[in-house]
N, C-alpha and C positions, 0 to 999 in steps of 0.2 A: 729693749727693756728698757723701761722708763726711770730715769735717777728719782729716787725718793725726794731728794733735797731739791732738785730743778722743780718741782712740782707742789705747789702750796698746798692742795688737796690732797696729794698724796702723804707728805710729810705730816700733814695734821692727823691724816687716818692713821699713820704709823703711831704717833706718840699717843694717840688717843687708845689704839688697841693694847701699847704695851702698858700704859698707865692703867688701863681697865684690867688687865690680868685675868681675863675669864678662862676657867678651867676648861671650858669647852672649846676652846680654842687652840690650835696648835700651830708652832713656827717653826720652819724648816731654813738654814741658813746654808747657803754653799758657797765656799770660796771662789771666785771668779779666775781662772788662767786662761789668757790668749782669749778673751772674751766668752768663755763658755764655764759652765758651773763644773765644778770638780765632785764627783759623786764618790762615796755616799755624803750625806748631809755631815756639816762640821757640828752643827747644833741643832737638836731637835727639843722642843718645850715648849712649855705655856710661853707664849710672850709675858715679859716683864719689863718693869721700868728700867733696871740697868742693863738692859741687853745690849745698848748702844756700847755703853763703857767697857761690858764685858768683851764684846768683840774686840775694842782697842787694846784693853788692858792684857788680856787672856791669849789673843791672837794675832796681837801684833798690827791690827788694822789692815787697811788694804782693801780690796774690794770684794764685795757680797752681793750673792742674790738673794732677797729674803722674800719668803712666801708665807703667808699666816691664813691658814684655812679654819672654818667651823664646818665639821662635817665634812660634805661634799662641796662645799659653798667657799669659793676663791674669795677672801676680805681683801687682800691685799698681796701684790707681787711688783716686785721693783728691785733697784740696783742701788746698794746701799755703799758710799764712800767714805772710808775712815781714814784720816791721816795716820801712816803707818808711824810706831811709835819706836 
């Protein structure tokens, strides 16, 4: 799984999708434990600009798998590492 912030194109796409906040998009965020996503999803939502901040502030940071879909099309999938608060 690619790290979102290690890839300029992927990080740009992540911030564009969260800034756009398209109601047709669905974001699924899973906490990572021992390199694997913990099911069920920690967050299911329309991507929104403060998603990164909320993961840090409300969920204590850490490693997360983020997937953003529009219908059956995967728009983004990657690892989001946020400093633990």
